[in-house]
C-alpha positions in Angstrom: -21.8 36.3 89.0 -21.4 35.8 85.0 -19.7 38.2 82.3 -23.1 39.4 80.5 -24.5 39.6 84.8 -21.9 42.2 85.4 -21.9 44.1 82.2 -25.7 44.3 82.7 -25.1 45.8 86.4 -22.4 48.3 85.3 -24.3 49.6 82.0 -27.0 50.2 85.3 -24.8 51.8 87.3 -23.5 54.0 84.4 -27.4 54.9 83.7 -28.1 55.6 87.7 -25.5 58.4 88.0 -27.2 61.8 89.1 -26.5 63.1 85.1 -26.5 60.4 82.6 -23.6 59.4 80.8 -24.1 60.6 77.2 -25.2 64.0 78.7 -22.0 64.3 80.4 -19.9 63.3 77.2 -21.9 66.8 75.7 -21.0 68.7 78.8 -17.5 67.7 78.2 -17.2 67.9 74.7 -18.0 71.9 75.4 -15.2 72.6 78.3 -12.7 70.8 76.1 -13.2 72.9 73.1 -13.1 75.9 75.9 -9.8 74.6 77.1 -8.7 74.1 74.0 -9.7 77.9 72.9 -8.5 79.2 75.8 -4.9 77.3 75.4 -4.9 78.3 71.3 -5.6 81.9 72.1 -3.4 82.3 74.9 -0.2 80.6 72.9 -0.1 81.5 68.8 -3.4 82.5 67.8 -4.7 81.8 64.3 -2.6 83.2 61.4 -2.7 86.6 60.1 -3.8 86.3 57.6 -6.5 83.5 58.1 -9.2 84.8 56.6 -7.5 85.4 53.0 -6.1 81.2 53.4 -9.7 80.5 54.1 -10.8 80.7 51.1 -7.9 77.7 49.5 -8.8 74.2 49.3 -5.1 73.3 51.0 -6.1 75.3 53.8 -9.4 74.2 54.6 -8.5 70.2 53.9 -6.6 70.5 57.7 -10.0 70.9 59.2 -12.1 68.2 57.0 -9.3 65.7 58.6 -9.1 67.4 62.0 -12.9 67.7 62.0 -13.3 64.3 60.8 -11.1 62.7 63.4 -12.5 64.2 66.0 -16.3 63.3 65.7 -15.6 60.2 64.5 -13.4 59.2 67.7 -16.5 61.4 69.8 -18.7 58.8 68.3 -16.7 55.8 69.6 -15.7 56.5 72.9 -19.4 57.1 73.9 -20.1 53.5 73.2 -16.8 52.2 74.6 -17.9 54.3 77.8 -21.0 52.2 78.3 -20.8 48.8 78.7 -22.4 46.3 76.2 -23.0 49.1 73.5 -22.2 48.5 70.2 -19.4 49.9 68.9 -18.6 48.3 65.7 -19.8 50.9 63.2 -18.3 54.1 65.2 -14.8 51.7 65.0 -15.0 51.4 61.6 -15.6 55.3 61.1 -12.3 56.2 62.9 -10.4 55.1 59.8 -12.1 57.8 57.4 -10.2 60.2 58.7 -6.5 58.5 58.1 -8.1 57.9 54.6 -8.8 61.6 53.7 -5.3 62.7 54.3 -3.7 59.4 52.4 -6.1 60.3 49.3 -4.7 64.1 49.6 -1.3 63.3 49.8 -1.7 60.7 46.8 -3.3 63.9 44.9 -0.5 65.8 46.1 2.4 63.6 45.0 1.1 63.6 41.6 -0.1 67.8 41.2 3.6 68.8 42.9 6.9 67.9 41.1 9.2 65.3 43.3 11.8 67.9 43.7 9.7 69.7 45.6 8.0 67.0 48.4 11.4 67.2 50.5 10.6 70.8 51.6 6.5 69.8 51.4 7.1 67.3 54.3 9.5 68.8 56.6 7.5 72.6 56.0 8.3 75.6 58.5 6.9 74.6 61.8 7.3 71.2 62.2 8.7 71.1 65.8 6.0 73.7 66.9 3.1 71.6 65.5 4.2 68.5 67.5 4.4 70.5 70.6 1.8 73.0 70.1 -1.0 70.2 69.2 0.0 68.2 72.3 0.1 71.0 74.5 -3.1 72.5 72.8 -5.0 68.8 73.7 -3.6 67.8 77.5 -6.3 69.7 78.7 -9.1 67.8 76.9 -7.6 64.6 77.3 -8.0 65.0 80.9 -11.7 66.0 80.8 -12.1 63.0 78.7 -10.8 60.7 80.9 -12.1 61.7 84.0 -16.0 61.2 82.2 -14.2 57.5 81.3 -13.7 57.0 84.8 -17.5 58.1 85.5 -18.3 55.9 82.9 -17.5 52.0 83.4 -15.1 51.0 80.2 -15.0 47.2 79.9 -11.8 47.8 77.7 -10.4 51.1 79.3 -6.7 51.0 77.3 -8.4 51.2 74.3 -11.3 53.8 75.6 -8.1 55.9 76.6 -6.2 55.6 73.3 -9.5 57.1 71.7 -9.9 59.8 74.1 -6.3 60.9 72.9 -7.3 60.6 69.3 -10.4 63.0 70.8 -8.6 65.3 72.4 -5.5 65.3 69.2 -8.8 65.9 66.7 -10.1 69.1 68.4 -6.4 70.3 69.4 -5.0 69.7 66.0 -8.1 71.9 65.0 -6.9 74.7 66.1 -4.1 74.4 65.7 -4.5 74.4 62.1 -5.8 78.1 61.7 -2.2 78.9 62.4 -0.4 76.8 60.7 1.5 78.1 57.6 1.9 74.6 56.2 -1.1 74.0 54.5 0.7 70.6 52.3 -1.3 67.1 53.2 2.2 65.8 53.4 2.9 68.0 56.7 -0.3 67.4 57.6 -0.1 63.8 57.3 3.5 63.5 58.7 3.5 65.9 61.4 -0.2 66.4 62.7 -0.1 62.4 62.9 2.9 62.3 64.9 0.9 65.2 67.6 -2.0 63.2 67.6 -0.5 60.0 67.7 1.7 61.1 70.8 -1.9 61.8 72.3 -2.8 58.7 72.3 -0.4 56.9 73.6 -0.4 59.2 76.6 -4.5 58.6 76.7 -3.8 54.8 76.4 -1.4 55.2 79.9 -4.2 56.9 81.1 -7.0 54.4 80.3 -4.5 51.7 81.7 -3.7 53.5 85.3 -6.7 56.1 85.4 -9.6 54.1 84.7 -9.0 50.8 84.6 -11.6 49.3 87.1 
């Protein structure tokens, strides 16, 4: 069987499942959000001054970064789970969140005296950040990997990596509601490390659990 014929057969199989794959992804996104919310509320919950902080641009910018990452990863992973689907535009969209963070970091460096850069970078909750984001995101990642198995990704490692980014973006969105470190320097460094850890776990999951 030629490669093109195999891809078409896999695509037809994905479309013929009891639940359409795209519907399954939306259901998974809802379930993952509920799981992340439960873990978040049972472990740390929102910061006490959440309502006051919500009036500051620095606090709100964290959610812009994390939500844009989650949305772009969700758009990409839906394409990666369907053989033959076009993913070029969604792949390009994945760069938007890092660019936003980079722009905010540059603005921070111009706005803050150099003597304060180190303190802003280290923050107060570095270890908590790197531990809690993966903890909140591991359940959603498991759900996303299960949906990848439901589909037929032709690039399982890449798909698993994007699943990790999606779980990381979702988890970081919840964690941002607790985090007292609002500096883009902190977000750009430690949120990235924590999300990258989930991306690595997702890549391994794609390699060993999703491969067909």
